[in-house]
MARDO-187172 format. One record per residue (C-alpha): residue number from 1; residue in three letters; z negated, y negated, x negated. Coordinates in Angstrom, 2 decimals. Example, Ala and Ser with C-alpha at 12.3 -4.5 7.8 and 13.67 -1.06 7.14 Angstrom:
2
<r resi="1" resn="ALA" w="-7.80" v="4.50" u="-12.30"/>
<r resi="2" resn="SER" w="-7.14" v="1.06" u="-13.67"/>
END
This chain:
149
<r resi="1" resn="MET" w="-16.75" v="19.63" u="-21.10"/>
<r resi="2" resn="LEU" w="-16.62" v="21.02" u="-17.57"/>
<r resi="3" resn="LYS" w="-19.26" v="18.51" u="-16.47"/>
<r resi="4" resn="ASP" w="-17.25" v="15.63" u="-17.97"/>
<r resi="5" resn="PHE" w="-14.14" v="16.82" u="-16.16"/>
<r resi="6" resn="ARG" w="-16.05" v="17.13" u="-12.87"/>
<r resi="7" resn="ASP" w="-17.47" v="13.62" u="-13.33"/>
<r resi="8" resn="PHE" w="-13.98" v="12.31" u="-14.06"/>
<r resi="9" resn="ILE" w="-12.51" v="13.94" u="-10.95"/>
<r resi="10" resn="ASN" w="-15.37" v="12.77" u="-8.74"/>
<r resi="11" resn="ARG" w="-14.91" v="9.15" u="-9.72"/>
<r resi="12" resn="GLY" w="-13.61" v="7.16" u="-6.79"/>
<r resi="13" resn="ASN" w="-10.49" v="5.92" u="-8.55"/>
<r resi="14" resn="VAL" w="-9.14" v="9.39" u="-9.35"/>
<r resi="15" resn="VAL" w="-9.73" v="10.70" u="-5.85"/>
<r resi="16" resn="ASP" w="-8.18" v="7.56" u="-4.35"/>
<r resi="17" resn="LEU" w="-5.17" v="7.96" u="-6.65"/>
<r resi="18" resn="ALA" w="-4.72" v="11.60" u="-5.63"/>
<r resi="19" resn="VAL" w="-4.84" v="10.67" u="-1.95"/>
<r resi="20" resn="ALA" w="-2.38" v="7.83" u="-2.54"/>
<r resi="21" resn="VAL" w="0.07" v="10.16" u="-4.31"/>
<r resi="22" resn="ILE" w="-0.06" v="12.72" u="-1.51"/>
<r resi="23" resn="ILE" w="0.33" v="10.11" u="1.22"/>
<r resi="24" resn="GLY" w="3.07" v="8.39" u="-0.80"/>
<r resi="25" resn="GLY" w="5.02" v="11.64" u="-1.04"/>
<r resi="26" resn="ALA" w="4.74" v="12.22" u="2.68"/>
<r resi="27" resn="PHE" w="5.68" v="8.61" u="3.38"/>
<r resi="28" resn="GLY" w="8.73" v="9.00" u="1.15"/>
<r resi="29" resn="GLN" w="9.89" v="11.97" u="3.21"/>
<r resi="30" resn="VAL" w="9.37" v="10.08" u="6.45"/>
<r resi="31" resn="THR" w="11.27" v="7.09" u="5.10"/>
<r resi="32" resn="ALA" w="14.13" v="9.28" u="3.85"/>
<r resi="33" resn="ALA" w="14.39" v="10.86" u="7.30"/>
<r resi="34" resn="LEU" w="14.34" v="7.41" u="8.90"/>
<r resi="35" resn="VAL" w="17.14" v="6.18" u="6.66"/>
<r resi="36" resn="ASN" w="19.30" v="9.30" u="6.82"/>
<r resi="37" resn="GLN" w="18.85" v="10.17" u="10.48"/>
<r resi="38" resn="VAL" w="18.12" v="6.88" u="12.24"/>
<r resi="39" resn="VAL" w="19.41" v="3.90" u="10.23"/>
<r resi="40" resn="MET" w="22.60" v="5.21" u="8.62"/>
<r resi="41" resn="PRO" w="24.34" v="6.85" u="11.64"/>
<r resi="42" resn="PRO" w="24.40" v="3.64" u="13.75"/>
<r resi="43" resn="LEU" w="25.31" v="1.61" u="10.68"/>
<r resi="44" resn="GLY" w="28.20" v="3.98" u="9.98"/>
<r resi="45" resn="LEU" w="29.29" v="3.74" u="13.61"/>
<r resi="46" resn="LEU" w="29.25" v="-0.07" u="13.48"/>
<r resi="47" resn="ILE" w="31.33" v="-0.07" u="10.31"/>
<r resi="48" resn="GLY" w="33.91" v="2.17" u="11.90"/>
<r resi="49" resn="GLY" w="32.71" v="5.72" u="12.19"/>
<r resi="50" resn="VAL" w="31.89" v="6.08" u="8.51"/>
<r resi="51" resn="ASP" w="29.63" v="8.96" u="7.49"/>
<r resi="52" resn="PHE" w="27.80" v="7.54" u="4.48"/>
<r resi="53" resn="SER" w="27.07" v="10.99" u="3.10"/>
<r resi="54" resn="GLU" w="30.85" v="11.41" u="2.69"/>
<r resi="55" resn="ILE" w="31.38" v="8.23" u="0.68"/>
<r resi="56" resn="GLY" w="32.05" v="9.01" u="-2.95"/>
<r resi="57" resn="PHE" w="34.55" v="10.03" u="-5.58"/>
<r resi="58" resn="ILE" w="35.45" v="13.55" u="-6.61"/>
<r resi="59" resn="LEU" w="35.98" v="13.32" u="-10.35"/>
<r resi="60" resn="ARG" w="37.90" v="16.57" u="-10.94"/>
<r resi="61" resn="ASP" w="40.31" v="18.49" u="-8.70"/>
<r resi="62" resn="ALA" w="40.03" v="15.94" u="-5.89"/>
<r resi="63" resn="GLY" w="42.93" v="17.50" u="-3.98"/>
<r resi="64" resn="SER" w="41.14" v="20.86" u="-3.77"/>
<r resi="65" resn="TYR" w="38.45" v="19.60" u="-1.41"/>
<r resi="66" resn="ASP" w="38.71" v="18.07" u="2.05"/>
<r resi="67" resn="THR" w="35.30" v="16.42" u="2.00"/>
<r resi="68" resn="ILE" w="32.67" v="15.27" u="-0.48"/>
<r resi="69" resn="SER" w="30.31" v="17.90" u="0.95"/>
<r resi="70" resn="GLU" w="32.74" v="20.69" u="0.09"/>
<r resi="71" resn="ALA" w="33.11" v="19.38" u="-3.46"/>
<r resi="72" resn="ILE" w="29.34" v="19.16" u="-3.87"/>
<r resi="73" resn="ALA" w="28.89" v="22.68" u="-2.50"/>
<r resi="74" resn="ALA" w="31.51" v="23.97" u="-4.94"/>
<r resi="75" resn="GLY" w="29.74" v="22.27" u="-7.85"/>
<r resi="76" resn="ALA" w="32.52" v="19.77" u="-8.58"/>
<r resi="77" resn="PRO" w="31.50" v="16.55" u="-10.32"/>
<r resi="78" resn="VAL" w="31.10" v="13.89" u="-7.64"/>
<r resi="79" resn="ILE" w="29.90" v="10.27" u="-7.65"/>
<r resi="80" resn="GLN" w="28.01" v="10.03" u="-4.37"/>
<r resi="81" resn="LEU" w="28.02" v="6.37" u="-3.37"/>
<r resi="82" resn="GLY" w="26.77" v="7.14" u="0.15"/>
<r resi="83" resn="ALA" w="23.75" v="9.05" u="-1.14"/>
<r resi="84" resn="PHE" w="23.07" v="6.18" u="-3.54"/>
<r resi="85" resn="LEU" w="23.26" v="3.68" u="-0.67"/>
<r resi="86" resn="ASN" w="20.82" v="5.82" u="1.34"/>
<r resi="87" resn="THR" w="18.44" v="5.84" u="-1.63"/>
<r resi="88" resn="VAL" w="18.67" v="2.07" u="-2.06"/>
<r resi="89" resn="ILE" w="17.90" v="1.49" u="1.64"/>
<r resi="90" resn="ASN" w="15.05" v="4.00" u="1.38"/>
<r resi="91" resn="PHE" w="13.65" v="2.09" u="-1.62"/>
<r resi="92" resn="VAL" w="13.91" v="-1.26" u="0.16"/>
<r resi="93" resn="ILE" w="12.00" v="0.08" u="3.18"/>
<r resi="94" resn="ILE" w="9.27" v="1.59" u="0.98"/>
<r resi="95" resn="ALA" w="9.02" v="-1.59" u="-1.10"/>
<r resi="96" resn="LEU" w="8.71" v="-3.68" u="2.07"/>
<r resi="97" resn="VAL" w="5.94" v="-1.46" u="3.45"/>
<r resi="98" resn="VAL" w="4.05" v="-1.47" u="0.14"/>
<r resi="99" resn="PHE" w="4.42" v="-5.26" u="-0.04"/>
<r resi="100" resn="LEU" w="3.03" v="-5.64" u="3.49"/>
<r resi="101" resn="VAL" w="0.09" v="-3.31" u="2.76"/>
<r resi="102" resn="VAL" w="-0.78" v="-5.09" u="-0.51"/>
<r resi="103" resn="ARG" w="-0.40" v="-8.49" u="1.14"/>
<r resi="104" resn="GLY" w="-2.73" v="-7.46" u="3.98"/>
<r resi="105" resn="TYR" w="-5.22" v="-6.03" u="1.50"/>
<r resi="106" resn="ASN" w="-5.19" v="-9.21" u="-0.60"/>
<r resi="107" resn="ARG" w="-5.67" v="-11.40" u="2.48"/>
<r resi="108" resn="THR" w="-8.61" v="-9.27" u="3.61"/>
<r resi="109" resn="ILE" w="-10.24" v="-9.48" u="0.17"/>
<r resi="110" resn="GLU" w="-9.67" v="-13.24" u="0.10"/>
<r resi="111" resn="ARG" w="-11.22" v="-13.62" u="3.57"/>
<r resi="112" resn="PHE" w="-14.31" v="-11.65" u="2.50"/>
<r resi="113" resn="LYS" w="-14.64" v="-13.79" u="-0.65"/>
<r resi="114" resn="ARG" w="-14.48" v="-16.97" u="1.44"/>
<r resi="115" resn="GLU" w="-17.17" v="-15.59" u="3.78"/>
<r resi="116" resn="GLU" w="-19.37" v="-14.65" u="0.80"/>
<r resi="117" resn="VAL" w="-19.10" v="-18.18" u="-0.55"/>
<r resi="118" resn="ALA" w="-19.94" v="-19.64" u="2.88"/>
<r resi="119" resn="VAL" w="-23.00" v="-17.41" u="3.41"/>
<r resi="120" resn="PRO" w="-25.11" v="-18.62" u="0.44"/>
<r resi="121" resn="ALA" w="-24.49" v="-22.26" u="1.36"/>
<r resi="122" resn="SER" w="-25.81" v="-21.72" u="4.87"/>
<r resi="123" resn="SER" w="-28.72" v="-19.53" u="3.75"/>
<r resi="124" resn="ALA" w="-29.85" v="-22.24" u="1.29"/>
<r resi="125" resn="ALA" w="-30.97" v="-24.42" u="4.22"/>
<r resi="126" resn="VAL" w="-34.51" v="-23.37" u="5.15"/>
<r resi="127" resn="PRO" w="-35.14" v="-23.09" u="8.89"/>
<r resi="128" resn="ALA" w="-37.62" v="-25.62" u="10.32"/>
<r resi="129" resn="ASP" w="-40.24" v="-23.03" u="11.28"/>
<r resi="130" resn="VAL" w="-40.22" v="-21.52" u="7.79"/>
<r resi="131" resn="ALA" w="-40.54" v="-24.97" u="6.23"/>
<r resi="132" resn="LEU" w="-43.50" v="-25.77" u="8.52"/>
<r resi="133" resn="LEU" w="-45.24" v="-22.48" u="7.69"/>
<r resi="134" resn="THR" w="-44.69" v="-23.11" u="3.97"/>
<r resi="135" resn="GLU" w="-46.22" v="-26.58" u="4.30"/>
<r resi="136" resn="ILE" w="-49.26" v="-25.19" u="6.18"/>
<r resi="137" resn="ARG" w="-49.73" v="-22.50" u="3.51"/>
<r resi="138" resn="ASP" w="-49.62" v="-25.10" u="0.75"/>
<r resi="139" resn="LEU" w="-52.17" v="-27.33" u="2.57"/>
<r resi="140" resn="LEU" w="-54.55" v="-24.39" u="3.11"/>
<r resi="141" resn="ALA" w="-54.24" v="-23.41" u="-0.53"/>
<r resi="142" resn="ALA" w="-55.00" v="-26.99" u="-1.58"/>
<r resi="143" resn="GLN" w="-58.16" v="-27.08" u="0.62"/>
<r resi="144" resn="ARG" w="-59.49" v="-23.83" u="-0.84"/>
<r resi="145" resn="SER" w="-59.03" v="-24.80" u="-4.45"/>
<r resi="146" resn="PRO" w="-61.93" v="-26.74" u="-5.99"/>
<r resi="147" resn="GLN" w="-61.37" v="-30.49" u="-6.20"/>
<r resi="148" resn="PRO" w="-61.75" v="-31.97" u="-9.70"/>
<r resi="149" resn="ASP" w="-64.32" v="-34.82" u="-9.90"/>
END
């Protein structure tokens, strides 16, 4: 059983999947930082000084809290529209990057397939020197074989 498990883990697909999950998690963190710390502040400034993390609705005791952050810290029920917007932008960026990577991969595979198809067609043509040597070999073989009377 241990050998089967080791064989399963050592298969290329499982190792590739593990690497993809780890890189994907790190990429998600980088994208979240990009959205929260680079994209959203200028966007909020353009809209009129809006801090997207403070966009939301406090569902209970709204008058008790000055900001959404205070309500969240106190454990009040809050609908966080700004956090949702950050997550949507984060998703769109990740989806775009994945699309571009898959598109590039598919184009590369397609290019290699086209080159593979082109190679056999060109290798089917026998070079002139090889054709001449083949003809000489065949003539020598014909001279050595006994001639029927």
